[in-house]
N, C-alpha and C positions, 0 to 999 in steps of 0.2 A: 653268210653261210653259218655264222655262229651268232645267234641273236644277242647273247650276253656281251658280245664284243663291243656293242654300241656304248657300253658304260666304261670301257677301258680308258685310263688316263694315259698321258704321254709316256710315262715310265713303263707301263704295261705294254703299250704298243712297241716300245723299243725292245722289250723282252721277246715279244712275238716275232718281230722282224729278225732279231738275232738268232732265234732258234731256227727259223726258216733259212736264213743265210748260212748257218752252220751246216745244215743238211745239204743245201745246194752246192756248197763249196766242195763237197765230196763227189759231186756228179761231174761227168765229162763236160768240157766246154760246149760241145755240140748240143748236149741235153739242156744246158742253161740257155743257149741261144734259142732253141726251140721253144722253151718256156716263155722267154721274153717276147718272141714273135707271137705266140699264142695269146699272151696278155694284151698285146697291141691289137690283135684281131678282135678279141672280146671287147676291147674299148671302142672299136670302130663299128662293129655290127649294129648296135642300136641306132646308128645314123639312118639306116634304111627303114626303120619303123617309127622312131620318134623324132628324128632330126637332130638328135644330140648324142654325144659320146657317152659311154657308160659312166665315166667319172662325173658327168654333168646331170645324170638322172637323179630323181628323188629316190628315196629308200624303197617305196612300193614298186616302182618300175624296175629298179635293180633286182629285186627279189623275183619279179615276174620274168625278167630276162634270163637270169641264171637258172631258174626253174625250167624254162623252156630249153635252155642249152643242155642241161643235165639229162633231159629226156629226148634230145634231138635224134632224128632218124639218121643223122650223119655220124657214124661211129667215131670219127676222129674228134669231132666237137664234144661228143658225150664223154669220151675217155679223157680228153683234155680238161674238161670241167671237173670230172671226178678226181683227176690227179691234182689239180689246183686246190680242190676242196680238201684233199688229204693233207697237203702242205699247210693249209690254213688251220685245220684241226690240230696238226702237230704243233704249230706255233702257239696256239691258244692253250691246249691241254698240257703242254710241257711245262707250263708255269707252276712253280711250287704251290702258290696259294690256291690255284684251281684244283690241283691234286689233293690238297688238304681238305678243301671243301667237299670234294667227291668221296673222300675216305680212301684214296689210293695209297697203299702202303708198300708198294714193291720196293725191293732192295737189291743192289748188286750181289749181295750174299745169298739171294734166293730165299727159300722157305726157312732156312736155318735162322734168319733174322727175325722171323715172326714167333719163334719158340721162346 
């Protein structure tokens, strides 16, 4: 979902996972269970097409599968993938080195910090 994520090292992946975990910790337990179930469903669905689970697919097939799911005619699948994608983007782009690379300069102090 984030092509540059392939180059992340172990420390960066820990940061991504920590940011996602922090956000999920604020959600109700039922929402966390739904997300876990959805991830298990996404891992299982490729069995019907390629005979392998998502985690066992190569990168090209993973991309094809996720692309198909994000444009699925089934609204629940489509929304779930977009929600998962949002979490992944949050984890990746919340890292300070990515923000610096992008030139992101937001501050809790608002516009006054830029003056």
